[in-house]
LUMSEKOL-999576 format. One record per residue: residue number from 1; x negated, y, z of N, C-alpha, C in turn. Coordinates in pm, whole numbers, plus 50000, padded with zeros to 5 digits. Example, Ala and Ser with C-alpha at 12.3 -4.5 7.8 and 13.67 -1.06 7.14 Angstrom:
BEGIN
1 / 48681 / 49431 / 50780 / 48770 / 49550 / 50780 / 48680 / 49670 / 50780 .
2 / 48715 / 49775 / 50708 / 48633 / 49894 / 50714 / 48710 / 50003 / 50787 .
REM end
This chain:
BEGIN
1 / 49919 / 49877 / 50005 / 49994 / 49992 / 49976 / 49900 / 50123 / 49988 .
2 / 49962 / 50210 / 49937 / 49876 / 50349 / 49890 / 49895 / 50425 / 50038 .
3 / 49804 / 50511 / 50062 / 49832 / 50624 / 50178 / 49762 / 50740 / 50164 .
4 / 49809 / 50859 / 50185 / 49742 / 50982 / 50152 / 49779 / 51078 / 50249 .
5 / 49700 / 51161 / 50275 / 49709 / 51282 / 50367 / 49711 / 51397 / 50284 .
6 / 49847 / 51473 / 50290 / 49879 / 51572 / 50204 / 49888 / 51717 / 50279 .
7 / 49833 / 51794 / 50237 / 49846 / 51937 / 50299 / 49939 / 52010 / 50208 .
8 / 50060 / 52085 / 50260 / 50161 / 52128 / 50209 / 50171 / 52295 / 50271 .
9 / 50161 / 52379 / 50170 / 50170 / 52538 / 50198 / 50293 / 52562 / 50138 .
10 / 50385 / 52634 / 50241 / 50510 / 52697 / 50173 / 50551 / 52784 / 50274 .
11 / 50651 / 52874 / 50237 / 50717 / 52970 / 50307 / 50859 / 52938 / 50359 .
12 / 50875 / 52983 / 50477 / 51012 / 52926 / 50570 / 51100 / 53010 / 50486 .
13 / 51210 / 52941 / 50436 / 51327 / 52987 / 50344 / 51400 / 53067 / 50429 .
14 / 51398 / 53082 / 50578 / 51480 / 53156 / 50634 / 51419 / 53301 / 50674 .
15 / 51296 / 53297 / 50768 / 51208 / 53398 / 50795 / 51114 / 53440 / 50701 .
16 / 51068 / 53348 / 50615 / 50934 / 53417 / 50528 / 50821 / 53392 / 50598 .
17 / 50811 / 53306 / 50699 / 50686 / 53277 / 50773 / 50589 / 53176 / 50680 .
18 / 50484 / 53218 / 50666 / 50392 / 53109 / 50574 / 50362 / 52985 / 50659 .
19 / 50368 / 52876 / 50631 / 50360 / 52751 / 50685 / 50267 / 52665 / 50620 .
20 / 50171 / 52598 / 50708 / 50067 / 52495 / 50682 / 50084 / 52360 / 50713 .
21 / 50139 / 52238 / 50670 / 50161 / 52141 / 50725 / 50091 / 52036 / 50656 .
22 / 50016 / 51918 / 50755 / 49941 / 51806 / 50691 / 50051 / 51684 / 50722 .
23 / 50061 / 51608 / 50598 / 50164 / 51514 / 50605 / 50099 / 51378 / 50597 .
24 / 50116 / 51284 / 50642 / 50079 / 51129 / 50586 / 50184 / 51075 / 50537 .
25 / 50153 / 51027 / 50417 / 50244 / 50997 / 50293 / 50183 / 50813 / 50264 .
26 / 50294 / 50735 / 50282 / 50270 / 50596 / 50234 / 50342 / 50540 / 50167 .
27 / 50322 / 50444 / 50060 / 50430 / 50389 / 49980 / 50380 / 50353 / 49851 .
28 / 50481 / 50258 / 49795 / 50407 / 50209 / 49644 / 50471 / 50330 / 49535 .
29 / 50548 / 50419 / 49593 / 50593 / 50534 / 49501 / 50508 / 50636 / 49457 .
30 / 50366 / 50645 / 49546 / 50285 / 50731 / 49552 / 50196 / 50713 / 49416 .
31 / 50190 / 50617 / 49363 / 50099 / 50616 / 49246 / 50170 / 50629 / 49119 .
32 / 50301 / 50674 / 49117 / 50385 / 50717 / 49010 / 50351 / 50858 / 48963 .
33 / 50328 / 50905 / 48829 / 50296 / 51014 / 48806 / 50392 / 51126 / 48836 .
34 / 50511 / 51102 / 48813 / 50621 / 51216 / 48847 / 50684 / 51186 / 49011 .
35 / 50610 / 51136 / 49111 / 50668 / 51117 / 49238 / 50695 / 51246 / 49278 .
36 / 50803 / 51263 / 49371 / 50815 / 51379 / 49456 / 50906 / 51294 / 49585 .
37 / 50820 / 51381 / 49693 / 50887 / 51322 / 49831 / 50966 / 51447 / 49903 .
38 / 51025 / 51434 / 49987 / 51106 / 51522 / 50067 / 51077 / 51504 / 50205 .
39 / 51082 / 51583 / 50285 / 51066 / 51623 / 50421 / 51131 / 51740 / 50510 .
40 / 51179 / 51713 / 50622 / 51233 / 51831 / 50696 / 51166 / 51868 / 50794 .
41 / 51084 / 52008 / 50793 / 51034 / 52081 / 50879 / 51069 / 52198 / 50921 .
42 / 51091 / 52202 / 51064 / 51115 / 52303 / 51138 / 51025 / 52398 / 51145 .
43 / 51084 / 52540 / 51142 / 50981 / 52656 / 51142 / 50948 / 52700 / 51266 .
44 / 50820 / 52704 / 51304 / 50799 / 52716 / 51483 / 50831 / 52876 / 51485 .
45 / 50874 / 52976 / 51400 / 50907 / 53121 / 51423 / 51044 / 53088 / 51444 .
46 / 51134 / 53064 / 51350 / 51286 / 53092 / 51373 / 51352 / 52969 / 51391 .
47 / 51278 / 52854 / 51395 / 51338 / 52742 / 51445 / 51434 / 52650 / 51332 .
48 / 51475 / 52734 / 51234 / 51539 / 52680 / 51128 / 51453 / 52564 / 51060 .
49 / 51548 / 52430 / 51002 / 51474 / 52315 / 50936 / 51479 / 52350 / 50787 .
50 / 51358 / 52338 / 50730 / 51342 / 52367 / 50558 / 51330 / 52217 / 50520 .
51 / 51416 / 52195 / 50406 / 51375 / 52099 / 50353 / 51273 / 52111 / 50217 .
52 / 51175 / 52053 / 50224 / 51051 / 52049 / 50150 / 51036 / 51932 / 50044 .
53 / 51035 / 51982 / 49933 / 50999 / 51871 / 49824 / 50885 / 51903 / 49757 .
54 / 50784 / 51775 / 49773 / 50668 / 51792 / 49735 / 50605 / 51677 / 49652 .
55 / 50470 / 51710 / 49575 / 50421 / 51611 / 49493 / 50322 / 51546 / 49579 .
56 / 50274 / 51434 / 49571 / 50145 / 51376 / 49620 / 50022 / 51431 / 49651 .
57 / 49984 / 51552 / 49548 / 49875 / 51592 / 49551 / 49896 / 51728 / 49620 .
58 / 50017 / 51752 / 49655 / 50031 / 51870 / 49776 / 50098 / 51986 / 49683 .
59 / 50144 / 51987 / 49577 / 50236 / 52117 / 49509 / 50371 / 52102 / 49542 .
60 / 50429 / 52206 / 49609 / 50557 / 52209 / 49627 / 50652 / 52266 / 49540 .
61 / 50760 / 52168 / 49499 / 50861 / 52194 / 49404 / 50976 / 52272 / 49453 .
62 / 50980 / 52268 / 49561 / 51110 / 52317 / 49627 / 51114 / 52340 / 49753 .
63 / 51173 / 52452 / 49815 / 51197 / 52484 / 49962 / 51331 / 52514 / 49987 .
64 / 51432 / 52448 / 50046 / 51566 / 52529 / 50075 / 51577 / 52469 / 50226 .
65 / 51721 / 52562 / 50269 / 51758 / 52518 / 50406 / 51813 / 52382 / 50413 .
66 / 51768 / 52313 / 50548 / 51814 / 52188 / 50538 / 51957 / 52184 / 50583 .
67 / 52045 / 52124 / 50504 / 52196 / 52113 / 50536 / 52222 / 51943 / 50590 .
68 / 52170 / 51922 / 50679 / 52190 / 51761 / 50724 / 52325 / 51791 / 50830 .
69 / 52410 / 51677 / 50854 / 52514 / 51674 / 50933 / 52456 / 51638 / 51039 .
70 / 52498 / 51711 / 51131 / 52465 / 51693 / 51307 / 52587 / 51682 / 51372 .
71 / 52596 / 51524 / 51416 / 52710 / 51496 / 51493 / 52713 / 51534 / 51639 .
72 / 52809 / 51623 / 51672 / 52821 / 51673 / 51782 / 52949 / 51613 / 51880 .
73 / 52926 / 51562 / 51990 / 53025 / 51523 / 52063 / 53100 / 51640 / 52156 .
74 / 53219 / 51652 / 52142 / 53275 / 51759 / 52230 / 53413 / 51691 / 52285 .
75 / 53402 / 51739 / 52426 / 53522 / 51679 / 52493 / 53670 / 51682 / 52452 .
76 / 53753 / 51590 / 52470 / 53877 / 51589 / 52433 / 53970 / 51671 / 52504 .
77 / 54050 / 51747 / 52413 / 54119 / 51847 / 52483 / 54253 / 51776 / 52578 .
78 / 54275 / 51662 / 52548 / 54376 / 51596 / 52628 / 54366 / 51538 / 52756 .
REM end
């Protein structure tokens, strides 16, 4: 199995803070020429989560706000 350490530089999509992240990537898909991976990274400045799409060589394809579904339990009204 192929493994890479990838350094990704991007700007937070909410506050504009520049971020530098080192990621450990593993898997068979890394050997593909058109491989793209995605990761959710919280901004240490504003705490918003960025969805970062990147290539194995470190090129960033897109950064967008993470729109994950968070399950919150609330007390019943009855």
